[in-house]
TORKOL-4160 file (C-alpha; in steps of 0.2 Angstrom, whole numbers, padded with zeros to 4 digits, m for minus):
389
<pt num="1" X="0113" Y="0028" Z="m0062"/>
<pt num="2" X="0116" Y="0012" Z="m0050"/>
<pt num="3" X="0123" Y="m0003" Z="m0058"/>
<pt num="4" X="0113" Y="m0018" Z="m0050"/>
<pt num="5" X="0123" Y="m0034" Z="m0045"/>
<pt num="6" X="0110" Y="m0045" Z="m0055"/>
<pt num="7" X="0116" Y="m0063" Z="m0054"/>
<pt num="8" X="0102" Y="m0066" Z="m0067"/>
<pt num="9" X="0108" Y="m0055" Z="m0081"/>
<pt num="10" X="0115" Y="m0062" Z="m0097"/>
<pt num="11" X="0108" Y="m0073" Z="m0109"/>
<pt num="12" X="0092" Y="m0077" Z="m0099"/>
<pt num="13" X="0085" Y="m0067" Z="m0085"/>
<pt num="14" X="0085" Y="m0083" Z="m0074"/>
<pt num="15" X="0072" Y="m0093" Z="m0065"/>
<pt num="16" X="0069" Y="m0080" Z="m0051"/>
<pt num="17" X="0065" Y="m0066" Z="m0062"/>
<pt num="18" X="0054" Y="m0077" Z="m0073"/>
<pt num="19" X="0044" Y="m0082" Z="m0058"/>
<pt num="20" X="0043" Y="m0065" Z="m0051"/>
<pt num="21" X="0035" Y="m0059" Z="m0068"/>
<pt num="22" X="0023" Y="m0074" Z="m0069"/>
<pt num="23" X="0016" Y="m0074" Z="m0051"/>
<pt num="24" X="0013" Y="m0055" Z="m0050"/>
<pt num="25" X="m0003" Y="m0054" Z="m0061"/>
<pt num="26" X="m0010" Y="m0070" Z="m0051"/>
<pt num="27" X="m0009" Y="m0061" Z="m0035"/>
<pt num="28" X="m0013" Y="m0042" Z="m0040"/>
<pt num="29" X="m0021" Y="m0037" Z="m0056"/>
<pt num="30" X="m0019" Y="m0018" Z="m0051"/>
<pt num="31" X="m0001" Y="m0019" Z="m0049"/>
<pt num="32" X="0002" Y="m0031" Z="m0063"/>
<pt num="33" X="m0005" Y="m0016" Z="m0073"/>
<pt num="34" X="0005" Y="m0002" Z="m0065"/>
<pt num="35" X="0021" Y="m0009" Z="m0061"/>
<pt num="36" X="0026" Y="m0013" Z="m0079"/>
<pt num="37" X="0025" Y="0006" Z="m0083"/>
<pt num="38" X="0041" Y="0009" Z="m0072"/>
<pt num="39" X="0058" Y="0009" Z="m0079"/>
<pt num="40" X="0066" Y="m0009" Z="m0079"/>
<pt num="41" X="0078" Y="m0005" Z="m0065"/>
<pt num="42" X="0064" Y="0002" Z="m0054"/>
<pt num="43" X="0051" Y="m0011" Z="m0061"/>
<pt num="44" X="0061" Y="m0026" Z="m0054"/>
<pt num="45" X="0064" Y="m0018" Z="m0037"/>
<pt num="46" X="0046" Y="m0014" Z="m0035"/>
<pt num="47" X="0039" Y="m0030" Z="m0041"/>
<pt num="48" X="0050" Y="m0039" Z="m0029"/>
<pt num="49" X="0045" Y="m0027" Z="m0015"/>
<pt num="50" X="0026" Y="m0029" Z="m0018"/>
<pt num="51" X="0028" Y="m0049" Z="m0018"/>
<pt num="52" X="0037" Y="m0048" Z="m0001"/>
<pt num="53" X="0023" Y="m0036" Z="0006"/>
<pt num="54" X="0010" Y="m0049" Z="m0001"/>
<pt num="55" X="0018" Y="m0063" Z="0008"/>
<pt num="56" X="0018" Y="m0053" Z="0024"/>
<pt num="57" X="m0001" Y="m0050" Z="0021"/>
<pt num="58" X="m0004" Y="m0069" Z="0018"/>
<pt num="59" X="0003" Y="m0073" Z="0035"/>
<pt num="60" X="m0007" Y="m0060" Z="0045"/>
<pt num="61" X="m0023" Y="m0063" Z="0035"/>
<pt num="62" X="m0023" Y="m0082" Z="0037"/>
<pt num="63" X="m0037" Y="m0086" Z="0049"/>
<pt num="64" X="m0031" Y="m0104" Z="0053"/>
<pt num="65" X="m0015" Y="m0096" Z="0063"/>
<pt num="66" X="m0016" Y="m0090" Z="0080"/>
<pt num="67" X="m0011" Y="m0072" Z="0085"/>
<pt num="68" X="0006" Y="m0080" Z="0093"/>
<pt num="69" X="0009" Y="m0090" Z="0076"/>
<pt num="70" X="0007" Y="m0075" Z="0067"/>
<pt num="71" X="0019" Y="m0065" Z="0076"/>
<pt num="72" X="0032" Y="m0079" Z="0076"/>
<pt num="73" X="0031" Y="m0081" Z="0057"/>
<pt num="74" X="0031" Y="m0063" Z="0053"/>
<pt num="75" X="0047" Y="m0061" Z="0063"/>
<pt num="76" X="0054" Y="m0077" Z="0055"/>
<pt num="77" X="0049" Y="m0070" Z="0038"/>
<pt num="78" X="0058" Y="m0054" Z="0041"/>
<pt num="79" X="0073" Y="m0063" Z="0047"/>
<pt num="80" X="0073" Y="m0073" Z="0032"/>
<pt num="81" X="0073" Y="m0057" Z="0021"/>
<pt num="82" X="0088" Y="m0050" Z="0030"/>
<pt num="83" X="0097" Y="m0067" Z="0030"/>
<pt num="84" X="0095" Y="m0071" Z="0048"/>
<pt num="85" X="0084" Y="m0085" Z="0045"/>
<pt num="86" X="0084" Y="m0100" Z="0032"/>
<pt num="87" X="0071" Y="m0094" Z="0019"/>
<pt num="88" X="0067" Y="m0112" Z="0014"/>
<pt num="89" X="0064" Y="m0118" Z="0031"/>
<pt num="90" X="0052" Y="m0103" Z="0035"/>
<pt num="91" X="0042" Y="m0107" Z="0018"/>
<pt num="92" X="0041" Y="m0125" Z="0022"/>
<pt num="93" X="0035" Y="m0122" Z="0040"/>
<pt num="94" X="0021" Y="m0108" Z="0035"/>
<pt num="95" X="0014" Y="m0116" Z="0019"/>
<pt num="96" X="0006" Y="m0132" Z="0025"/>
<pt num="97" X="m0003" Y="m0122" Z="0038"/>
<pt num="98" X="m0012" Y="m0110" Z="0026"/>
<pt num="99" X="m0030" Y="m0114" Z="0024"/>
<pt num="100" X="m0041" Y="m0115" Z="0009"/>
<pt num="101" X="m0046" Y="m0097" Z="0012"/>
<pt num="102" X="m0028" Y="m0092" Z="0006"/>
<pt num="103" X="m0028" Y="m0091" Z="m0013"/>
<pt num="104" X="m0017" Y="m0104" Z="m0023"/>
<pt num="105" X="m0006" Y="m0091" Z="m0030"/>
<pt num="106" X="m0004" Y="m0084" Z="m0013"/>
<pt num="107" X="0001" Y="m0101" Z="m0006"/>
<pt num="108" X="0013" Y="m0104" Z="m0021"/>
<pt num="109" X="0021" Y="m0087" Z="m0017"/>
<pt num="110" X="0024" Y="m0091" Z="0001"/>
<pt num="111" X="0031" Y="m0109" Z="m0004"/>
<pt num="112" X="0043" Y="m0099" Z="m0017"/>
<pt num="113" X="0050" Y="m0087" Z="m0004"/>
<pt num="114" X="0068" Y="m0092" Z="m0007"/>
<pt num="115" X="0066" Y="m0089" Z="m0026"/>
<pt num="116" X="0058" Y="m0072" Z="m0022"/>
<pt num="117" X="0073" Y="m0067" Z="m0011"/>
<pt num="118" X="0085" Y="m0072" Z="m0025"/>
<pt num="119" X="0079" Y="m0057" Z="m0033"/>
<pt num="120" X="0079" Y="m0046" Z="m0017"/>
<pt num="121" X="0098" Y="m0051" Z="m0014"/>
<pt num="122" X="0103" Y="m0045" Z="m0032"/>
<pt num="123" X="0096" Y="m0027" Z="m0029"/>
<pt num="124" X="0106" Y="m0013" Z="m0024"/>
<pt num="125" X="0110" Y="m0010" Z="m0005"/>
<pt num="126" X="0099" Y="0006" Z="m0004"/>
<pt num="127" X="0084" Y="m0004" Z="m0012"/>
<pt num="128" X="0086" Y="m0018" Z="0000"/>
<pt num="129" X="0087" Y="m0006" Z="0015"/>
<pt num="130" X="0072" Y="0003" Z="0010"/>
<pt num="131" X="0062" Y="m0014" Z="0008"/>
<pt num="132" X="0067" Y="m0021" Z="0024"/>
<pt num="133" X="0063" Y="m0005" Z="0034"/>
<pt num="134" X="0045" Y="m0006" Z="0026"/>
<pt num="135" X="0044" Y="m0025" Z="0030"/>
<pt num="136" X="0048" Y="m0022" Z="0048"/>
<pt num="137" X="0035" Y="m0008" Z="0051"/>
<pt num="138" X="0022" Y="m0016" Z="0041"/>
<pt num="139" X="0023" Y="m0034" Z="0049"/>
<pt num="140" X="0024" Y="m0027" Z="0067"/>
<pt num="141" X="0009" Y="m0014" Z="0063"/>
<pt num="142" X="m0001" Y="m0026" Z="0055"/>
<pt num="143" X="0000" Y="m0039" Z="0068"/>
<pt num="144" X="m0005" Y="m0025" Z="0082"/>
<pt num="145" X="m0021" Y="m0020" Z="0073"/>
<pt num="146" X="m0025" Y="m0037" Z="0067"/>
<pt num="147" X="m0025" Y="m0045" Z="0085"/>
<pt num="148" X="m0037" Y="m0031" Z="0091"/>
<pt num="149" X="m0049" Y="m0032" Z="0076"/>
<pt num="150" X="m0067" Y="m0033" Z="0078"/>
<pt num="151" X="m0084" Y="m0027" Z="0071"/>
<pt num="152" X="m0083" Y="m0013" Z="0082"/>
<pt num="153" X="m0071" Y="m0005" Z="0072"/>
<pt num="154" X="m0056" Y="0007" Z="0076"/>
<pt num="155" X="m0059" Y="0019" Z="0091"/>
<pt num="156" X="m0055" Y="0035" Z="0082"/>
<pt num="157" X="m0050" Y="0043" Z="0065"/>
<pt num="158" X="m0033" Y="0045" Z="0072"/>
<pt num="159" X="m0032" Y="0026" Z="0075"/>
<pt num="160" X="m0037" Y="0024" Z="0057"/>
<pt num="161" X="m0023" Y="0036" Z="0052"/>
<pt num="162" X="m0011" Y="0024" Z="0062"/>
<pt num="163" X="m0018" Y="0009" Z="0053"/>
<pt num="164" X="m0017" Y="0016" Z="0036"/>
<pt num="165" X="0001" Y="0021" Z="0040"/>
<pt num="166" X="0006" Y="0003" Z="0045"/>
<pt num="167" X="m0002" Y="m0005" Z="0029"/>
<pt num="168" X="0000" Y="0008" Z="0016"/>
<pt num="169" X="0009" Y="0024" Z="0021"/>
<pt num="170" X="0025" Y="0014" Z="0024"/>
<pt num="171" X="0024" Y="0007" Z="0006"/>
<pt num="172" X="0023" Y="0025" Z="0000"/>
<pt num="173" X="0039" Y="0029" Z="0009"/>
<pt num="174" X="0048" Y="0014" Z="0003"/>
<pt num="175" X="0043" Y="0018" Z="m0016"/>
<pt num="176" X="0049" Y="0036" Z="m0012"/>
<pt num="177" X="0066" Y="0030" Z="m0007"/>
<pt num="178" X="0067" Y="0019" Z="m0022"/>
<pt num="179" X="0062" Y="0033" Z="m0034"/>
<pt num="180" X="0074" Y="0045" Z="m0025"/>
<pt num="181" X="0088" Y="0032" Z="m0027"/>
<pt num="182" X="0084" Y="0030" Z="m0045"/>
<pt num="183" X="0083" Y="0048" Z="m0050"/>
<pt num="184" X="0095" Y="0060" Z="m0041"/>
<pt num="185" X="0085" Y="0075" Z="m0047"/>
<pt num="186" X="0072" Y="0070" Z="m0034"/>
<pt num="187" X="0084" Y="0071" Z="m0019"/>
<pt num="188" X="0079" Y="0090" Z="m0015"/>
<pt num="189" X="0062" Y="0084" Z="m0015"/>
<pt num="190" X="0065" Y="0070" Z="m0004"/>
<pt num="191" X="0057" Y="0076" Z="0012"/>
<pt num="192" X="0042" Y="0084" Z="0004"/>
<pt num="193" X="0039" Y="0068" Z="m0005"/>
<pt num="194" X="0040" Y="0057" Z="0010"/>
<pt num="195" X="0028" Y="0067" Z="0019"/>
<pt num="196" X="0016" Y="0067" Z="0004"/>
<pt num="197" X="0019" Y="0048" Z="0002"/>
<pt num="198" X="0010" Y="0044" Z="0018"/>
<pt num="199" X="m0005" Y="0054" Z="0014"/>
<pt num="200" X="m0004" Y="0046" Z="m0004"/>
<pt num="201" X="m0005" Y="0028" Z="0004"/>
<pt num="202" X="m0018" Y="0034" Z="0016"/>
<pt num="203" X="m0030" Y="0039" Z="0002"/>
<pt num="204" X="m0028" Y="0022" Z="m0007"/>
<pt num="205" X="m0031" Y="0013" Z="0008"/>
<pt num="206" X="m0046" Y="0022" Z="0014"/>
<pt num="207" X="m0053" Y="0019" Z="m0004"/>
<pt num="208" X="m0051" Y="0000" Z="m0001"/>
<pt num="209" X="m0057" Y="0000" Z="0017"/>
<pt num="210" X="m0073" Y="0009" Z="0012"/>
<pt num="211" X="m0075" Y="m0002" Z="m0004"/>
<pt num="212" X="m0072" Y="m0018" Z="0005"/>
<pt num="213" X="m0081" Y="m0015" Z="0022"/>
<pt num="214" X="m0094" Y="m0029" Z="0020"/>
<pt num="215" X="m0083" Y="m0041" Z="0015"/>
<pt num="216" X="m0071" Y="m0037" Z="0029"/>
<pt num="217" X="m0085" Y="m0039" Z="0041"/>
<pt num="218" X="m0089" Y="m0057" Z="0036"/>
<pt num="219" X="m0071" Y="m0061" Z="0041"/>
<pt num="220" X="m0074" Y="m0052" Z="0058"/>
<pt num="221" X="m0065" Y="m0036" Z="0055"/>
<pt num="222" X="m0070" Y="m0018" Z="0053"/>
<pt num="223" X="m0058" Y="m0004" Z="0050"/>
<pt num="224" X="m0070" Y="0011" Z="0051"/>
<pt num="225" X="m0068" Y="0025" Z="0065"/>
<pt num="226" X="m0081" Y="0022" Z="0079"/>
<pt num="227" X="m0080" Y="0041" Z="0084"/>
<pt num="228" X="m0086" Y="0047" Z="0067"/>
<pt num="229" X="m0100" Y="0035" Z="0065"/>
<pt num="230" X="m0106" Y="0038" Z="0084"/>
<pt num="231" X="m0108" Y="0057" Z="0081"/>
<pt num="232" X="m0121" Y="0051" Z="0069"/>
<pt num="233" X="m0129" Y="0039" Z="0080"/>
<pt num="234" X="m0122" Y="0023" Z="0071"/>
<pt num="235" X="m0115" Y="0008" Z="0081"/>
<pt num="236" X="m0103" Y="m0001" Z="0069"/>
<pt num="237" X="m0103" Y="m0017" Z="0081"/>
<pt num="238" X="m0122" Y="m0019" Z="0075"/>
<pt num="239" X="m0121" Y="m0012" Z="0057"/>
<pt num="240" X="m0129" Y="m0023" Z="0044"/>
<pt num="241" X="m0128" Y="m0022" Z="0025"/>
<pt num="242" X="m0144" Y="m0016" Z="0017"/>
<pt num="243" X="m0150" Y="m0009" Z="0033"/>
<pt num="244" X="m0140" Y="0008" Z="0033"/>
<pt num="245" X="m0148" Y="0024" Z="0039"/>
<pt num="246" X="m0145" Y="0042" Z="0035"/>
<pt num="247" X="m0132" Y="0044" Z="0048"/>
<pt num="248" X="m0122" Y="0030" Z="0040"/>
<pt num="249" X="m0123" Y="0039" Z="0023"/>
<pt num="250" X="m0118" Y="0055" Z="0031"/>
<pt num="251" X="m0102" Y="0047" Z="0039"/>
<pt num="252" X="m0098" Y="0038" Z="0023"/>
<pt num="253" X="m0098" Y="0055" Z="0014"/>
<pt num="254" X="m0087" Y="0063" Z="0027"/>
<pt num="255" X="m0075" Y="0048" Z="0024"/>
<pt num="256" X="m0076" Y="0049" Z="0005"/>
<pt num="257" X="m0071" Y="0067" Z="0008"/>
<pt num="258" X="m0057" Y="0063" Z="0018"/>
<pt num="259" X="m0050" Y="0051" Z="0005"/>
<pt num="260" X="m0053" Y="0063" Z="m0009"/>
<pt num="261" X="m0042" Y="0076" Z="0001"/>
<pt num="262" X="m0028" Y="0063" Z="0003"/>
<pt num="263" X="m0028" Y="0060" Z="m0015"/>
<pt num="264" X="m0026" Y="0078" Z="m0019"/>
<pt num="265" X="m0010" Y="0076" Z="m0009"/>
<pt num="266" X="m0006" Y="0061" Z="m0020"/>
<pt num="267" X="m0008" Y="0072" Z="m0036"/>
<pt num="268" X="0004" Y="0084" Z="m0028"/>
<pt num="269" X="0017" Y="0070" Z="m0025"/>
<pt num="270" X="0016" Y="0064" Z="m0043"/>
<pt num="271" X="0019" Y="0081" Z="m0051"/>
<pt num="272" X="0036" Y="0082" Z="m0042"/>
<pt num="273" X="0041" Y="0068" Z="m0053"/>
<pt num="274" X="0051" Y="0075" Z="m0068"/>
<pt num="275" X="0040" Y="0074" Z="m0084"/>
<pt num="276" X="0054" Y="0063" Z="m0092"/>
<pt num="277" X="0049" Y="0049" Z="m0081"/>
<pt num="278" X="0033" Y="0046" Z="m0089"/>
<pt num="279" X="0032" Y="0028" Z="m0083"/>
<pt num="280" X="0034" Y="0033" Z="m0065"/>
<pt num="281" X="0021" Y="0046" Z="m0067"/>
<pt num="282" X="0009" Y="0033" Z="m0075"/>
<pt num="283" X="0012" Y="0021" Z="m0060"/>
<pt num="284" X="0006" Y="0034" Z="m0048"/>
<pt num="285" X="m0008" Y="0042" Z="m0059"/>
<pt num="286" X="m0016" Y="0026" Z="m0064"/>
<pt num="287" X="m0018" Y="0022" Z="m0044"/>
<pt num="288" X="m0025" Y="0039" Z="m0041"/>
<pt num="289" X="m0037" Y="0038" Z="m0056"/>
<pt num="290" X="m0044" Y="0022" Z="m0051"/>
<pt num="291" X="m0046" Y="0027" Z="m0033"/>
<pt num="292" X="m0055" Y="0043" Z="m0038"/>
<pt num="293" X="m0067" Y="0033" Z="m0049"/>
<pt num="294" X="m0070" Y="0021" Z="m0034"/>
<pt num="295" X="m0074" Y="0036" Z="m0023"/>
<pt num="296" X="m0087" Y="0042" Z="m0036"/>
<pt num="297" X="m0095" Y="0025" Z="m0036"/>
<pt num="298" X="m0096" Y="0025" Z="m0018"/>
<pt num="299" X="m0103" Y="0042" Z="m0016"/>
<pt num="300" X="m0116" Y="0038" Z="m0028"/>
<pt num="301" X="m0121" Y="0021" Z="m0020"/>
<pt num="302" X="m0119" Y="0025" Z="m0001"/>
<pt num="303" X="m0131" Y="0011" Z="0001"/>
<pt num="304" X="m0121" Y="m0002" Z="m0006"/>
<pt num="305" X="m0119" Y="m0019" Z="0002"/>
<pt num="306" X="m0104" Y="m0027" Z="m0008"/>
<pt num="307" X="m0088" Y="m0021" Z="m0015"/>
<pt num="308" X="m0094" Y="m0028" Z="m0032"/>
<pt num="309" X="m0107" Y="m0014" Z="m0033"/>
<pt num="310" X="m0094" Y="m0001" Z="m0033"/>
<pt num="311" X="m0081" Y="m0009" Z="m0043"/>
<pt num="312" X="m0075" Y="0003" Z="m0058"/>
<pt num="313" X="m0078" Y="m0004" Z="m0075"/>
<pt num="314" X="m0064" Y="m0009" Z="m0088"/>
<pt num="315" X="m0070" Y="0004" Z="m0099"/>
<pt num="316" X="m0067" Y="0017" Z="m0085"/>
<pt num="317" X="m0050" Y="0010" Z="m0082"/>
<pt num="318" X="m0046" Y="0011" Z="m0101"/>
<pt num="319" X="m0051" Y="0029" Z="m0101"/>
<pt num="320" X="m0040" Y="0033" Z="m0086"/>
<pt num="321" X="m0025" Y="0025" Z="m0095"/>
<pt num="322" X="m0028" Y="0034" Z="m0110"/>
<pt num="323" X="m0031" Y="0052" Z="m0103"/>
<pt num="324" X="m0016" Y="0051" Z="m0092"/>
<pt num="325" X="m0005" Y="0045" Z="m0106"/>
<pt num="326" X="m0011" Y="0060" Z="m0116"/>
<pt num="327" X="m0009" Y="0073" Z="m0102"/>
<pt num="328" X="0005" Y="0064" Z="m0093"/>
<pt num="329" X="0018" Y="0078" Z="m0095"/>
<pt num="330" X="0007" Y="0092" Z="m0092"/>
<pt num="331" X="0004" Y="0097" Z="m0074"/>
<pt num="332" X="m0009" Y="0109" Z="m0079"/>
<pt num="333" X="m0017" Y="0096" Z="m0089"/>
<pt num="334" X="m0017" Y="0084" Z="m0074"/>
<pt num="335" X="m0023" Y="0096" Z="m0063"/>
<pt num="336" X="m0038" Y="0098" Z="m0074"/>
<pt num="337" X="m0040" Y="0080" Z="m0076"/>
<pt num="338" X="m0041" Y="0077" Z="m0057"/>
<pt num="339" X="m0053" Y="0091" Z="m0055"/>
<pt num="340" X="m0065" Y="0085" Z="m0068"/>
<pt num="341" X="m0064" Y="0067" Z="m0061"/>
<pt num="342" X="m0067" Y="0072" Z="m0044"/>
<pt num="343" X="m0081" Y="0084" Z="m0048"/>
<pt num="344" X="m0096" Y="0082" Z="m0035"/>
<pt num="345" X="m0085" Y="0072" Z="m0023"/>
<pt num="346" X="m0086" Y="0080" Z="m0005"/>
<pt num="347" X="m0070" Y="0087" Z="0002"/>
<pt num="348" X="m0067" Y="0085" Z="0020"/>
<pt num="349" X="m0052" Y="0095" Z="0028"/>
<pt num="350" X="m0039" Y="0084" Z="0035"/>
<pt num="351" X="m0036" Y="0086" Z="0054"/>
<pt num="352" X="m0022" Y="0097" Z="0060"/>
<pt num="353" X="m0009" Y="0084" Z="0062"/>
<pt num="354" X="m0007" Y="0082" Z="0043"/>
<pt num="355" X="m0002" Y="0100" Z="0041"/>
<pt num="356" X="0011" Y="0101" Z="0055"/>
<pt num="357" X="0029" Y="0104" Z="0050"/>
<pt num="358" X="0040" Y="0090" Z="0054"/>
<pt num="359" X="0055" Y="0079" Z="0049"/>
<pt num="360" X="0052" Y="0063" Z="0039"/>
<pt num="361" X="0055" Y="0053" Z="0055"/>
<pt num="362" X="0041" Y="0063" Z="0064"/>
<pt num="363" X="0027" Y="0065" Z="0052"/>
<pt num="364" X="0010" Y="0061" Z="0056"/>
<pt num="365" X="0004" Y="0047" Z="0060"/>
<pt num="366" X="0021" Y="0039" Z="0061"/>
<pt num="367" X="0026" Y="0049" Z="0077"/>
<pt num="368" X="0011" Y="0042" Z="0087"/>
<pt num="369" X="0016" Y="0023" Z="0083"/>
<pt num="370" X="0027" Y="0017" Z="0098"/>
<pt num="371" X="0036" Y="0003" Z="0088"/>
<pt num="372" X="0042" Y="0014" Z="0074"/>
<pt num="373" X="0055" Y="0022" Z="0086"/>
<pt num="374" X="0064" Y="0005" Z="0085"/>
<pt num="375" X="0067" Y="0007" Z="0066"/>
<pt num="376" X="0079" Y="0020" Z="0063"/>
<pt num="377" X="0075" Y="0031" Z="0048"/>
<pt num="378" X="0088" Y="0029" Z="0034"/>
<pt num="379" X="0095" Y="0045" Z="0028"/>
<pt num="380" X="0104" Y="0045" Z="0009"/>
<pt num="381" X="0122" Y="0046" Z="0017"/>
<pt num="382" X="0118" Y="0032" Z="0030"/>
<pt num="383" X="0115" Y="0017" Z="0020"/>
<pt num="384" X="0120" Y="0000" Z="0027"/>
<pt num="385" X="0120" Y="m0016" Z="0017"/>
<pt num="386" X="0108" Y="m0029" Z="0022"/>
<pt num="387" X="0118" Y="m0044" Z="0027"/>
<pt num="388" X="0116" Y="m0061" Z="0021"/>
<pt num="389" X="0121" Y="m0079" Z="0026"/>
């Protein structure tokens, strides 16, 4: 097991760790529920990684910033993480430009970037390397898609695959590297898990896209695939909540089926984690369970007009937590639970690219995204320490 160089250890955890624990539930209720399930060593790194990803999101989602400002600030943010820029200067420059549409907790998180990075810099070199790689790919990819966003949607389902990789699949890869670094028993499964992790991320992101589509449209963005809706005579640019037709419902069912297929891959990913790591399994299973329940609500309410109408209840969340705790160490039991939860959901076969054999650096849709070639894939024996000023 890796011994972290934790400058905050001792009689107290320190200001940086205290802030990280306090801000997490203010910026994400879901991750504030799942991250604490992880072993302490992983919990600290994953929470830190999530907060850094959230800062990248905050910059890219800020409507008051121009495309040029977003690109410049995203680059400066990544440079601050690697130690090539002063974190306080970056925070002081970005924070005053955030508008009222940014949550107060997100504004505070941006301002406290130096404190967040105090935790980052106490993580092990492999943990830091995985986080930096994720941020580089995510920030570049998000910007490329956001600057082209509009109510017309994404051109094709393959473009949706690419978008989901840049905002979620790459996070799955990062988490996999953190898990493998933590548990050597996972090393033989690394390549398989990296492939499944991209599908895992896609499934979760597709659920969010489907659920939040009407709220996204109010912000001038649509992440649905034009080609699939066009086959059913639906033009995304003119789509209106409450005025959906049968073609919209048919396409939505197909997309629910695709998300369902990806979540099946997410289950296979989770079952590769040794049963002794019940906390890591819960971290994955709770995300899968809540996504499946949301898909059920979507499928039963295809004419919905707001995300709140398909939001899962607290009772459903509590039931998911209870059942996964009871069955968490039984692969057969978890397969049964997944099947029961997904009963009645459509299942759409994934496109051929998802089943093509490949190395981690060439999996679909990563190999179709040009800027990723600039970010070398880290192999276990080739870890370089992130440098700091």
